[in-house]
N, C-alpha and C positions, 0 to 999 in steps of 0.2 A: 244571265247577261245576254242581251240581244246582240247577235253578230253584226247587225247593221250599224251599231254604235262604234265599231272598231274601224278605224281608217283603212282603206284598201291597201295602203302601202305597208301596213304593219302585219307581217306574217306571224303565224303562231310561234315559230322559233324565236323571232325577234321579240315578240311580246313577252314570252316566258323568260328569255334571257335578260331583257331590260328590267322586268319586274323583280326577278330574283336578285339580280345584282343591285338594282336600285334600292329596293326595300331593305335588303340586308345591309347595304352600305349606310343607308339613312339610320337604321336602328343602331348599328355599331357607333356611328358618329355621334348620335344623340346621347349615347351612354358615356362616351369619352369626353365630349365637350358640348353640353346643352346650349351654350351660347352660339353655336354655329348657325342654328336655324333662325335665331334672332337677327344675325348678320345677313343671312340670305334673304330675309324679308324686306330688307331695305330696297327702295326704288332703284332702278337701274341708273347708272351714272350718265348724265348727259353733258351739258356744257359746264356744270358745276362739278367740283371734285369730290372725292371720297371724304376728305378731312373737313367736316363741318360740325361745329365751328373750328377755326384754327386753334392749335394748341397754345399759342401765345401770339401777341400782335406781330404782324409781319413788317419788315423793314423795306422789302423790295417786292416788285410784282413780276419782274422778268429778268432773264439772264442772257447775256451774249458771251458765249464761250469761244474764245480765240484759241483753237487747239493746234499747237505746233507739232504736227506728226513727224516722228523720226527721232526725237530726243534732242532738243536744243541744249547746247553747252552753257551751263551756268557760269563757266569760267571766262566766257567771252561776252556775256550779256549783263548779268546782275550780281555777280559774286566775286569781287576783286580779291586776289590772293597774291600779294607781293612776295610772300615767302616762297611760293611755288616758282615765281619768276627767278628768285635767287638760286634755286636748285635746278634750273632748267638744264637738261642734258645729263644730270647726275642720277645715280641709282635711287629709285623710290625706296624710302626707308621701309624695311620689312615689317616693322612694328605696325604699319598701317594695313598691310595687305596680306599678312600671313594667315592662311586658313580662310580667306575671304572668297566669296563667289565672284568670278570674273567671267566675261563673255569670251571674246576671241583672243584675249591676252593671256588666257590660262597657260601656265607652263613657259611663258616667254620672259625674257629679261625686261624688267620694268624700269623705265626711265622717266623722270619728271619732265613734264611738258608745260612750260610756263604759259601764262595768258598771252595770246597772240595780238591782242589789242589793249590799249590803255583804258583807264577808267577816269571819269570826272565826277565831281560833286555837283549836284543840281538842287536848286530851290533853297528855301530857308532851312529845310530839314537836312540838307547836305547828303541826301542819299546818293550812293555811287552807282551809276549806270555806265555801260560802255560809252566810250567817246564817240562811237558811231551811232548813238541814239540820242542826239541832241533835242529833237522835237519831243520825243517821248519823255526825255529828262525834264522838259519844261513842266511836266505834270507830276514831278516827284512828290510834291506836297499833297497830292491827291491819291497817291498810290500806296498800297500796302504790300511790301515785298515779304514773301515767306521764303526765307533762305534755308529752311531746314526740312524740306520735303524729303520723304523717302518712300520706296515702294518695294514689293517683293519679287517682281518679275523682271528678268534681265533681257528677255527677247521681245521683239516688237509686238507680235500679235497678242500673247498673253498679257503684256503690259498695257496694251490698248484696252483689252477686255477689263482688266482690273480698274483702270482709270475711268472707264465709261460705265461699267456695270457694278463695280465694287466686288467682283468675283471673276475668277478665271474659268468658272463653270459655264459652258455654253448654254444659252437659253435663259439667261437671267435678264430682267428688264434693264434698259439703259437709264442713265441719270435723267434724261429728258422725259422718258416715259413715266418714271416715278413721279416727277413733278406734275406732269399733265394728269396722271391718275389721281394724285393727291389734291390738286388745286383746280383742275379743269382748265378750260381755255377762256380767254377774254374776247375771242373773235369767233363768229360763225361762218365767216367767208374765207378764212385761211386756216391752214393747219396750225395747231398749237405748238408743234415741235417741227422745226425746219432745219435741214442740214444742207450746207453748201461746201464745195471742195474746190481748192485752187492749188496751183503749183507755180513755181517760179524758176529761178536759176540757182545753180550751186547746190551740191549735195545729192545723195542717192534718194530715190523716191521709193519708199516702202509702201506695200499695199495696205489699204484699209478695207474693211468689210462692213456690209450692211448690218451685220449683227451688232455692231458698235452703237447703232441707234435703233435696235430692235426693241420690241415690247416684251419679249420673253413669254412668261406664263400669264401676263396681263392680256386683256383683249387687244387685238391687233390695231384697234383704232387709236391706241396710245403710242404707236411707233412713230419714229421720225419720218418725215417726207423729204426726200432729197430733191433739191432744186438745182438746175443747171444754171451757171452764171452766163452761159452763151447759148444763143439759139432759143428754141422753145424751152422754158424752164421746167416744164413737166411734159412727159410723153402723152400724146393723144389729147392735148389740151383743147385743140380746135375741133369743133363738131365736124362730122363727115360732110363732104360737099353735098349740097342740096337738102340738108336736114335743117329745118327751122328750129329755133329755140323752143317754141311752143310744142312742136312735135316731140322734141327730146323730153320735155317736162311730162308729157303724157306717158311716154315709154317708162320713164323712171317711176312715176306714180304707180303704174301697173305692176312693174317688177317689185316695188316695195310692198304693195298689197300682197303679192304672192309670198314674199319673204316673211311678212308678218303672220300670215296664215301658217307657214312652216314653223315659225318660232312658237306659235301657240301650241303646236303639236309636240315639238322636241325640246323647246327651251334651251337652245344652243346660243350662248352669248355671241358667238361669231356671226350669227345671223343679224343680230343688232348692229354689229360692226359693219356688215355689208350694207345695211340700210343707211347707216350714218355716212359711210364713205361714198355711196351713190349720191347722197345729198350734197356732201362736201365737194365732190368732183363737179357737180353741176354748178354750184356757186363759184368754184374756182375758175370756171371758164370766163367769168366776168371780173373776178377780183384779182387774179394773177396778172393778166395783161396790164391792169392799172398799176399794180405793184411794180412791175418790171419797166413800165414806161417812165423813165426818168427825165423825159424831155422838158417837164415843167420845173425841174430843179434849176435854180439859178446857176450861171456859169461859175460863180465864186465857190459853189459847193464842189464842183469837179476840180477846181483849182486846189481846194483844201485837201481833197482826198488824193489828188494826183492820178486820176483815172479817166477813162473814156466810157461813155454809156455802154454797158453790156460787154466789156472787154474780158470778163472772166477772171480778172486779177483779184488778189486778196483785197486790195483797196476797193475795188468795185463791189466785192461781196460785203465789205464793211459798210458801205453805203446802203446796200440792200438790207443789211441787218438792221440798220437804223430805221428804214422804211417798214420792215416787218414789225419791229418793236412798236412803232407808232400805231400800227394797225391791230395790235393786240396779241401777237404771237408770244407765247410764254417762254419758250426755250429755243434759242437760235445758236447753232453750233457751226462755226467756220473752221473746217480742216484746211490748214495750209501745210502742204507736204514738202518733202525733200530737205528735212533738217538732219539727215543722217550723215555725219561727217567723219568717216573713218580715215579720210585722207584729204589733203589740200584744204585743211580747215581755215587757215588765215584768209585766203582769197574767197572761198565759197561762203563763209559765214558773213563776210562783208556784204555779199549780195543779199543775204537774208536780212541783214540789218537795214539795208535800203528799202526792202519790200515792206517791212513792218513798221519802221519808224514813223513815216509820214501817215500811213494808214491808221495806226493806233492813235496817234495824235489827233487826226481828223475825227475819228469816232468819238473820242472822249470830249473833244471840243464841241462837236455837233450835239451830243447829248446834253451838255450843259446849256448851250444856247437855246435849245428847244424845251427846256424845263423838264427833261427826262432823267436828270442825273440822280436825283434823290430816290427814285424808285426803280432804278436799273442797276444791276450788278454786272460788271465786266470782269471776266476771268481769263487769264492768259497762262498757258503752260503746255507741256508735252507729257509723254508717257514716262520718261525718266531723264536723267542728265547724261553727262559724259565724264570719262575718267580723267584724273589729273596726270595720268601716265600717257605717254605717246603710243600711237599705233602707226606703223609704217613710217615713223619718223616725223610725220606732219599731220596726224589726225588723232582722234580720240575714240575710244571704244564706248559701248553702252555702260551706264553706271546707275545703280539703284540706291546707293547709300546716302546720297545727298544731292539735291538739286533745288532749283528755284521756280516758284510760280508767283504771280501777283494778282491782286484784286483791286478794283476801284469802283466807286459809285456808292449807292445807297447802303447804309448800315455798316460801312467799313471805315476804320481809322486810316486817314491818309498821312503820308510823310513818315511812315515807320517801317522798320525792318524787323520782322519777327523771327527769332531763332537764328542759328548760325551753323555753318560747317566748320570743321577744324581748319588749321592754318594752311593746309594744302588743298582744301576743298574736297576731301575724300568722303567724310561721313558727317551727318548731322549730329552735333554734339550738344547744342543748346536748344531746348524746347522742340524736339523732333515732332514733325507733323506727318502722320501716315495718310495715305489716300483716303482711308475710312474717316479720318478726322476732318479732312477737307470736305468730304461729302456731308458729314454731320453739321459742319459749320454753315455750309450754304443752305441746307434744308432749314436750319435754325433761322436764317435771315428771311426765309419765306414763311415763317410762322409755324414750322413743322418740327416736332420732336422726332428725330430719326428713329428712336426706339419704338415709336408708336405707328410708324408708317410701314405696314406689313400686309402681305397676302398669304393665305394658307395654301400650301402646295405640297402634295404628297406627304401630308401629315405634319409638315413643319411650317413655321412662320418665316417667310422669306423677306429680308430687308435689304435695302441698298447697302447698308453698312454692316450686314451680317450680325455677328455678336460683338462687334468692336465699335470703335468710333467715339471720340469725345469732341465736343464743341470747343474750338480754340477761341476762348473768350477774350484774350488779349488783343485780337485783331478787330473786335467789334466796337463800333462807335458808341 
């Protein structure tokens, strides 16, 4: 072999190490699973996803996930429990709680804490929502309430991980990353997965982490991109002073040529990510300012949402979510924080009611008026619920045995409540829905069989739903 054919950067030690490990690994892998190399021969994923064709016809094209971080109380929002009200202040029956996992109430005297606000029936379906959600209640006939959700994790961070990645193991791809990997993006000028964060009044603000929208072992081009609702939406969006767009184009082209040469030598998928992200960042310098410029929205739109342009509120982010959806972003996740109500529940959750009622109503109304209802899924929920027992006399602790989420839009039956908790709102007793089941159902709406969306990692097939998950067919239209 002529030494001139070996790249200068490849030392003898490097060459021998890579060759021995690489050839040995390839030989072993081919013996264990001959199909691996057929998969590896597939062209790299670009704007189109890995699932081609879809496993079955899709009902929706995009999702707007309204994530209420902190654990909203189902007992003051969507799950009326008059029996709990009758037992207010009395000892919680031990038959419900004996041997059960509790968070901060472990070992304390447990007393029933009745719903702090009343409920009303809305629409022809007569679904019961909090009396403080009249505008959202106007959509009762379009909303599917899942009142029998449950999860495994009782503390915020692992519960966020489970709800967002299907696992508490760090480094797993987030829900949005899985969708982007499976389906690809419908836009070349904006990220296919965007995250925005807001906070309001009332409740403790729990931290959230970027790993909740990370891509895990998937190439990093599938991770979520966090936009700010105030100021510059993305850091370094504006080009440096004195640098023309044409000059930037030349620099990016030169850098990408070098990256492609490097990829030809080492075949590292992260180099392809780097190339794609350079291109995306360049296009975003033109597309993001247009996205964020809401000056052409009519005044009635701001009246509908109850926000001001760029005020960073949940309502403003809902408006931006609609604008992102219009432009082809696949997965839009809005984190609205401070739903953690260990005390002062009655007053603080009333503030949260005010923040979401009008904004959610506006988003649903806007999607219908713009003809986007049938192919958009709206999902609302948090990482867990709250206890029917009191904490500090006027709050609720974390709760995993039963809570509520809701869906609306394409592919979902409206005006129904699926499942139920017991008479005190403690545990899901009718048609329980685990986090894995929810993920499987949403993937189904996108035309994906959750059992077939997988990547091989460290010798195992990794899935969003792990080895569990069943599609909740009763909620499908």
